[in-house]
C-alpha positions in Angstrom: 4.1 -35.2 23.8 0.8 -33.3 24.0 2.4 -30.9 26.5 5.3 -30.1 24.2 3.0 -29.7 21.2 0.6 -27.4 23.0 3.4 -25.2 24.3 5.0 -24.8 20.9 1.7 -24.1 19.1 0.4 -21.7 21.7 3.7 -19.7 21.8 4.0 -19.6 18.0 0.4 -18.5 17.6 0.8 -15.8 20.2 3.9 -14.4 18.5 2.5 -14.4 15.0 -0.9 -12.8 15.8 0.8 -10.1 17.9 3.2 -9.2 15.1 0.5 -9.3 12.5 -1.6 -6.9 14.6 1.2 -4.4 14.7 2.1 -4.9 11.1 -1.4 -4.5 9.7 -2.0 -1.5 11.9 1.2 0.3 10.7 0.6 -0.4 7.1 -3.2 -0.3 7.0 -4.2 2.8 9.2 -6.7 4.4 8.7 -8.4 1.7 6.7 -11.4 0.5 8.8 -11.3 -3.0 7.5 -7.6 -3.3 8.5 -8.4 -1.9 12.0 -11.1 -4.5 12.5 -8.6 -7.3 11.7 -6.0 -5.6 14.0 -8.5 -5.9 16.9 -9.1 -9.5 16.0 -5.3 -10.2 15.9 -4.6 -8.4 19.2 -7.5 -10.1 21.0 -6.4 -13.5 19.8 -2.8 -12.8 20.8 -4.1 -12.0 24.3 -6.0 -15.3 24.3 -2.9 -17.3 23.4 -0.9 -15.4 26.0 -3.4 -16.4 28.7 -3.6 -19.9 27.3 0.2 -20.3 27.5 0.3 -19.1 31.1 -2.6 -21.4 32.0 -0.5 -24.4 30.9 1.8 -23.8 33.9 -0.5 -22.0 36.4 -4.3 -22.5 36.4 -6.0 -19.5 38.0 -9.8 -19.6 38.6 -11.6 -17.0 36.4 -8.9 -16.9 33.7 -10.9 -19.2 31.4 -13.7 -16.6 31.5 -11.3 -13.8 30.4 -10.0 -16.0 27.5 -13.6 -16.8 26.4 -14.4 -13.0 26.5 -11.5 -12.4 24.2 -12.8 -15.1 21.8 -16.2 -13.2 21.8 -14.3 -10.1 20.6 -12.4 -12.2 18.0 -15.7 -13.6 16.5 -17.4 -10.2 16.6 -14.4 -8.6 14.7 -14.4 -11.5 12.2 -18.1 -11.0 11.6 -17.6 -7.3 11.1 -14.9 -7.9 8.5 -17.1 -10.1 6.4 -20.1 -7.8 6.8 -18.3 -4.8 5.5 -17.0 -6.5 2.3 -20.6 -6.9 1.2 -22.2 -4.4 -1.1 -23.8 -1.3 0.4 -27.2 -2.6 -0.5 -26.7 -5.9 1.3 -25.2 -4.1 4.3 -28.4 -1.9 4.7 -30.5 -5.1 4.3 -28.8 -6.9 7.1 -28.0 -3.9 9.4 -30.3 -5.1 12.1 -28.6 -8.5 12.1 -25.2 -6.8 12.6 -26.4 -4.8 15.6 -28.1 -7.9 17.0 -24.8 -9.9 16.8 -22.9 -7.1 18.6 -25.6 -6.8 21.3 -25.5 -10.5 21.9 -21.8 -10.4 22.2 -21.9 -7.6 24.7 -24.4 -9.5 26.8 -22.3 -12.7 26.6 -19.1 -11.2 28.1 -20.6 -10.4 31.6 -22.0 -13.9 31.8 -18.6 -15.4 31.0 -16.9 -13.3 33.6 -19.2 -14.3 36.5 -17.6 -16.6 39.1 -18.6 -20.2 38.5 -19.2 -19.9 34.8 -16.3 -22.4 34.2 -15.8 -25.5 36.3 -12.8 -27.6 37.1 -10.3 -25.0 36.0 -7.5 -26.1 38.4 -5.5 -28.9 36.9 -6.9 -28.4 33.4 -3.8 -27.3 31.5 -4.0 -29.0 28.1 -7.7 -29.4 27.5 -10.7 -27.3 26.6 -12.2 -25.6 29.6 -15.5 -27.0 31.0 -18.8 -25.2 31.6 -22.0 -26.3 33.2 -24.3 -27.3 30.2 -27.3 -26.3 32.3 -26.0 -22.8 33.0 -27.0 -19.6 31.2 -23.4 -18.7 30.5 -23.0 -21.9 28.4 -26.3 -21.5 26.6 -25.7 -17.9 25.7 -22.1 -18.4 24.8 -22.8 -21.4 22.6 -25.7 -19.7 20.9 -23.5 -16.6 20.3 -20.8 -18.7 18.6 -23.2 -20.6 16.4 -25.1 -17.4 15.4 -21.9 -15.6 14.6 -20.5 -18.5 12.5 -23.8 -18.6 10.6 -23.7 -14.9 10.1 -20.1 -15.0 8.8 -21.1 -17.5 6.1 -24.3 -15.6 5.4 -22.4 -12.4 4.7 -20.2 -14.2 2.1 -22.9 -16.1 0.4 -26.0 -13.9 0.2 -26.8 -11.0 -2.2 -23.9 -10.5 -4.5 -22.2 -13.6 -3.1 -18.9 -11.9 -2.4 -17.4 -15.1 -1.1 -17.6 -16.7 -4.5 -15.9 -13.9 -6.4 -12.1 -13.7 -6.9 -12.0 -10.8 -4.4 -13.8 -12.7 -1.7 -12.9 -16.3 -2.1 -10.0 -16.0 0.3 -12.4 -14.7 3.0 -14.7 -17.6 2.4 -11.9 -20.2 2.7 -10.5 -18.6 5.9 -14.0 -18.4 7.4 -14.4 -22.2 7.3 -11.8 -22.5 10.2 -13.9 -20.6 12.9 -17.0 -22.6 11.9 -15.2 -25.9 12.6 -13.5 -24.4 15.7 -16.9 -23.3 17.1 -18.5 -26.7 16.6 -15.5 -28.4 18.3 -15.3 -25.8 21.1 -19.0 -25.7 22.0 -19.3 -29.5 22.1 -16.1 -29.7 24.2 -17.2 -27.0 26.7 -20.3 -29.1 27.7 -18.8 -32.5 27.4 -17.6 -34.3 30.5 -14.8 -35.9 28.5 -11.5 -33.9 28.1 -10.9 -32.6 24.6 -7.3 -31.5 23.6 -7.2 -27.7 23.4 -4.5 -27.8 20.7 -7.1 -28.7 18.1 -9.2 -25.6 18.8 -6.1 -23.4 19.1 -4.8 -24.6 15.7 -8.1 -24.0 14.0 -8.5 -20.5 15.5 -4.9 -19.6 14.6 -5.0 -20.9 11.1 -8.3 -19.0 10.5 -7.0 -15.7 11.8 -3.7 -16.1 10.1 -5.3 -16.6 6.7 -7.7 -13.8 7.5 -4.8 -11.5 8.0 -3.2 -12.6 4.7 -6.6 -12.0 3.0 -6.8 -8.5 4.3 -3.2 -7.8 3.4 -4.0 -9.0 -0.1 -7.2 -6.9 -0.1 -5.2 -3.8 0.9 -2.5 -4.5 -1.7 -5.0 -4.8 -4.6 -7.5 -2.1 -3.6 -5.9 0.4 -1.2 -2.2 0.0 -1.7 -1.6 -0.1 2.1 0.4 -3.3 2.5 2.7 -5.3 0.3 2.6 -9.1 0.2 6.3 -9.1 -0.7 7.2 -7.2 2.5 5.1 -9.3 4.9 6.9 -12.7 4.7 10.4 -11.1 5.1 9.5 -8.9 8.0 7.6 -11.8 9.7 10.4 -14.2 9.4 12.9 -11.6 10.7 10.7 -10.7 13.7 9.9 -14.3 14.6 13.6 -15.2 14.3 14.6 -12.3 16.6 12.0 -13.3 19.1 13.1 -17.0 19.0 16.7 -16.0 19.6 15.7 -13.8 22.5 13.6 -16.7 24.0 16.4 -19.2 23.5 19.1 -17.1 25.3 16.6 -16.3 28.1 15.9 -20.0 28.5 19.6 -20.9 28.4 20.1 -18.2 31.1 17.8 -20.0 33.5 14.5 -18.3 32.9 11.5 -20.5 33.6 9.7 -21.9 30.6 6.5 -20.3 31.7 8.0 -16.8 31.3 9.1 -17.2 27.7 5.8 -15.8 26.5 6.6 -12.5 28.2 10.1 -12.4 26.6 8.7 -13.1 23.1 5.9 -10.6 23.7 8.2 -7.8 24.8 10.6 -8.4 21.8 7.7 -8.2 19.4 6.2 -5.1 21.1 9.6 -3.3 20.9 10.0 -3.9 17.2 6.3 -3.3 16.6 6.4 0.1 18.3 9.5 1.0 16.4 7.7 0.1 13.1 4.7 2.2 14.1 7.0 5.2 14.9 8.8 4.8 11.6 5.5 4.6 9.6 4.2 7.7 11.5 7.3 9.7 10.6 7.1 8.6 7.0 3.5 9.7 6.7 4.3 13.0 8.4 6.9 13.5 5.7 4.5 12.6 2.9 1.8 15.0 4.3 4.4 17.8 4.5 5.3 17.3 0.9 1.6 17.3 0.0 1.2 20.7 1.8 4.1 22.0 -0.1 2.6 20.8 -3.4 -0.7 22.5 -2.6 1.2 25.7 -1.9 2.9 25.5 -5.2 -0.4 25.2 -7.0 -1.5 28.5 -5.6 1.2 30.4 -7.5 -0.1 32.9 -10.0 0.7 32.4 -13.7 -0.9 35.3 -15.5 2.4 37.0 -16.1 4.8 34.1 -16.6 8.0 35.9 -17.6 11.6 34.6 -17.1 11.5 35.4 -13.4 8.3 33.5 -12.8 9.6 30.5 -14.7 12.9 30.5 -12.8 10.9 30.6 -9.6 8.9 27.6 -10.7 12.0 25.6 -11.7 13.6 26.5 -8.4 10.5 25.4 -6.4 10.4 22.1 -8.4 14.1 21.5 -7.7 13.8 22.2 -4.0 10.9 19.7 -3.7 12.8 17.1 -5.8 15.9 17.4 -3.5 13.8 17.1 -0.4 12.0 14.1 -1.7 15.2 12.3 -2.8 17.1 13.5 0.3 19.7 15.1 -2.0 21.9 17.9 -0.5 21.7 19.9 -3.8 21.2 19.9 -7.5 20.6 22.1 -10.5 18.3 22.7 -13.5 20.1 23.9 -16.7 18.4 25.1 -19.8 19.8 25.2 -23.3 20.8 28.7 -24.5 22.3 28.3 -27.9 25.3 25.9 -27.7 25.5 26.2 -23.9 23.3 25.4 -20.9 22.5 28.1 -18.4 21.7 27.1 -14.8 18.2 28.5 -14.1 17.7 26.9 -10.7 20.3 25.5 -8.3 21.1 24.5 -4.8 24.5 24.1 -3.1 27.6 23.8 -5.4 26.1 24.9 -8.8 25.1 28.5 -8.7 22.2 30.1 -10.6 23.3 31.9 -13.7 26.4 29.9 -14.3 27.0 28.5 -17.8 27.8 24.9 -18.6 29.2 23.7 -21.9 27.0 21.3 -23.8 29.7 18.6 -23.7 29.6 18.7 -19.9 25.8 17.9 -19.5 25.0 16.1 -22.8 23.6 12.6 -22.2 21.0 10.3 -23.7 19.5 9.0 -20.4 19.9 9.2 -16.7 23.7 8.8 -16.3 26.6 9.8 -14.1 28.5 13.0 -15.1 32.0 12.5 -16.6 33.3 16.0 -16.4 35.4 17.1 -13.5 33.4 20.3 -13.3 30.5 18.3 -11.9 32.4 16.2 -9.5 29.9 16.8 -6.7 26.9 15.7 -8.9 25.8 12.1 -8.7 23.4 11.8 -11.6 22.2 13.8 -14.6 18.8 13.4 -16.2 18.2 15.0 -19.7 15.1 16.3 -21.3 14.6 16.4 -25.1 12.4 18.1 -27.6 12.7 16.2 -30.8 16.3 15.3 -31.2 17.5 18.4 -29.2 18.4 18.2 -25.5 16.6 21.3 -24.1 17.3 20.8 -20.4 19.2 18.8 -17.8 18.6 18.1 -14.1 21.4 17.1 -11.8 21.4 15.9 -8.2 24.4 15.8 -5.9 25.8 12.8 -4.1 23.7 11.9 -1.0 25.2 12.4 2.4 23.0 9.9 4.1 23.4 6.8 1.9 25.8 5.3 -0.6 23.6 5.2 -3.7 20.2 6.4 -4.9 17.6 3.6 -5.4 16.2 2.7 -8.8 12.9 4.3 -7.8 14.8 7.5 -6.9 16.4 7.6 -10.4 13.0 6.9 -12.1 11.5 9.8 -10.2 14.5 12.0 -11.3 13.9 11.0 -14.9 10.2 11.8 -14.7 10.8 15.1 -13.0 13.3 16.0 -15.8 10.7 15.1 -18.4 8.2 17.4 -16.8 10.8 20.2 -16.5 11.5 19.8 -20.2 7.8 20.4 -20.8 7.9 23.6 -18.7 11.0 24.8 -20.5 9.3 24.1 -23.9 6.2 26.0 -22.9 8.1 28.8 -21.3 10.5 29.1 -24.2 13.3 30.6 -22.1 15.1 32.2 -25.1 16.5 35.7 -24.9 14.0 36.9 -27.5 11.0 35.3 -25.6 7.9 37.5 -25.8 5.4 37.8 -23.0 3.3 34.7 -22.5 -0.3 34.8 -23.6 -3.0 33.7 -21.2 -3.5 30.4 -22.9 0.2 29.6 -22.7 0.2 30.6 -19.1 -2.5 28.1 -18.4 -0.5 25.4 -20.1 2.5 26.4 -18.2 0.6 26.2 -14.9 -0.7 22.7 -15.8 2.8 21.5 -16.7 4.2 22.9 -13.4 1.5 21.1 -11.4 2.3 17.8 -13.3 5.9 18.2 -12.3 5.1 18.8 -8.6 2.7 15.9 -8.7 5.3 13.6 -10.2 7.7 14.4 -7.4 5.5 14.3 -4.4 2.9 11.6 -5.2 4.7 9.0 -7.3 2.9 5.6 -7.3 4.5 2.4 -6.1 6.3 0.3 -8.7 3.9 -2.6 -8.3 0.9 -0.5 -9.4 2.9 1.0 -12.3 3.7 -2.6 -13.5 -0.1 -3.5 -13.3 -0.9 -0.5 -15.5 1.8 -1.3 -18.0 0.7 -4.9 -18.2 -2.9 -3.9 -18.7 -1.9 -1.5 -21.5 -0.1 -4.3 -23.3 -3.4 -6.2 -23.4 -5.7 -3.2 -24.0 -7.6 -4.8 -27.0 -8.0 -8.1 -25.1 -11.0 -7.7 -22.7 -10.8 -11.3 -21.6 -7.2 -10.9 -20.3 -8.1 -7.4 -18.8 -11.0 -9.0 -16.9 -8.5 -11.2 -15.1 -6.0 -8.4 -14.5 -5.2 -7.5 -10.8 -5.7 -3.9 -11.9 -9.4 -4.5 -12.2 -9.4 -5.6 -8.5 -7.2 -2.7 -7.6 -9.6 -0.2 -9.2 -12.6 -1.8 -7.6 -14.3 -2.8 -10.9 -17.2 -5.2 -10.4 -19.3 -7.0 -13.0 -21.2 -10.2 -13.6 -18.5 -11.7 -15.8 -14.8 -11.2 -16.3 -15.4 -10.1 -19.8 -17.6 -7.2 -18.6 -14.9 -6.4 -16.1 -12.4 -6.3 -18.9 -14.6 -4.0 -21.0 -14.9 -1.6 -18.0 -11.2 -1.6 -17.4 -10.5 -1.1 -21.1 -12.8 2.0 -21.1 -11.2 3.3 -17.9 -7.7 3.0 -19.4 -8.7 4.7 -22.7 -10.5 7.5 -20.8 -7.5 8.1 -18.6 -5.2 8.3 -21.6 -7.6 10.9 -23.1 -7.3 13.0 -19.9 -3.6 13.4 -20.7 -4.4 15.4 -23.8 -3.2 19.0 -23.4 -6.0 20.3 -25.8 -9.0 19.0 -27.7 -7.4 19.0 -31.1 -4.1 17.4 -31.8 -1.7 19.8 -33.7 0.1 18.8 -36.9 3.5 17.1 -36.7 6.1 17.6 -35.3 4.1 17.6 -32.1 5.0 20.1 -29.4 6.8 18.7 -26.3 3.7 19.0 -24.2 1.9 16.4 -26.4 4.6 13.6 -26.0 3.0 11.7 -23.1 -0.4 11.5 -24.7 0.9 10.7 -28.1 3.1 7.9 -27.0 0.4 6.1 -25.0 -2.4 6.7 -27.5 -0.5 5.8 -30.6 1.3 2.8 -29.1 -1.6 1.2 -27.1 -4.8 2.5 -28.5 -3.9 2.7 -32.2 -1.2 -0.1 -32.0 1.3 1.9 -34.0 4.9 0.5 -34.1 7.5 2.2 -31.9 9.6 3.3 -34.8 6.7 5.0 -36.5 5.9 6.9 -33.3 9.6 8.0 -33.0 9.4 9.3 -36.6 6.2 11.2 -35.8 7.7 12.9 -32.8 11.2 13.3 -34.3 12.8 11.7 -31.2 15.5 9.1 -30.6 14.9 5.6 -29.3 16.3 6.5 -25.9 14.0 9.6 -25.6 11.0 7.4 -26.7 11.7 4.8 -24.1 12.2 7.4 -21.4 9.0 9.2 -22.4 7.0 6.0 -22.5 8.1 5.1 -19.0 7.3 8.5 -17.6 4.0 8.6 -19.4 3.0 5.2 -17.9 3.9 6.4 -14.4 1.9 9.6 -15.0 -1.1 7.4 -16.2 -0.7 5.2 -13.1 -0.8 8.3 -10.9 -3.9 9.6 -12.6 -5.7 6.3 -12.2 -4.8 6.2 -8.5 -6.3 9.7 -8.1 -9.5 8.7 -10.1 -9.9 5.6 -8.0 -9.5 7.6 -4.7 -6.6 5.4 -3.6 
């Protein structure tokens, strides 16, 4: 029974830690905290791989290699807890940190010396044995106790990070290695055999919860992993590895080789995941470079040609971001809409009847004339539709996602602001310098909304915080406070800081210092909706009356304004 339990636990622990190492590396790079945990995961996975093989074949010297891997695991764990302390406490205990690393570096050569471990042959299911009188045992045991003490010290001194909502998960998970160290050190020097499965379970549980803690930390503070994604991918990968191991075993492969089968299966999927993440980041960086190039455009003489160029550039970026083969931007000219920017089927300069492109929200076109277009997104000024953006049917997928359509609506909203500022009417006079600056700002907002849209989880956090803007107690418990890195002695103080941050961010959306009389220009819509609804607490119908807009336009403007506010807060937080 002990044999079967040890085999299952060791194999499962190896698979989970190996996958978590790849998962966190792909989602967390270049976060230094995540990279530290990745080292811990991969080192522990190597330990379990060696421990599994040791069940079937005991090779002299292999126990020293596994012990050296545990030294790396403990050092990485210590480093994680050290770097979640405040900068002040890190400077205070810097010498202790380097002392821990130096002791670990000195311990590894002692463990790898021949004779450091005794009675290795025949010991398949129990903790390895060391000579209690030898230097290797003394230094190794001292190192484990010192690191365990240091881990708890990091969490409970100074600001006591381990007692905060942000650090309590790290405190709980750090209890596992402390218990594991006590059990392991006593077992190493004891003449009586101690089942290895207990130490393995403690080490695995601790590292597993540590990985979840870091995943949560990245989700709330750096937006690098998602806790919704991790369970699904982990179950899928472990299921695939289990199926591969089952068929290999049924095909006659020895039980001792199943660890290699599972390891190769996870390595293959992990490398694919890394490649996909790398390509996705390359695409994002490419879009960022394009956006920076757009910002370098001159706007001192923003005539019709300049505005057409800006609209075309925005449309091109939108199509690339959504992977759309084509699209168009049409602007109202009297009772018709003229295409000012286009790709593929709809040519620039063509005229579309208002009945063909008229819509209240993002919708599918009904006219046969736009049979190649998948979606239309309108933009309003007051009750009048001033522009429409269309994207063609995708060639690489059946449907656009909800996030794609929300991005389309936000881009259309920004394009409406550009059209309103540019005033593309036949009798348009030359734009004055102040108007040119507003136009440039609106164009930059459009390009930002396309190429750097925030994830939906963060947008929902911002919206929920806005709904409780007057309530500092609720704001202090909001995950947005953790995400923005707000620290305070009490949750009420955290709530006050988050409240001020939200109000300051809303004020940054103001196009000018003084609010003009009603009806407000199109460029003021985002600020007016957020300020009036959440800061002043004005009813929605009153805001619609102030802006002379319909309920559909109000809801669309509010959604886009919240997304813009979320993007601004991400930039302010350096996330």
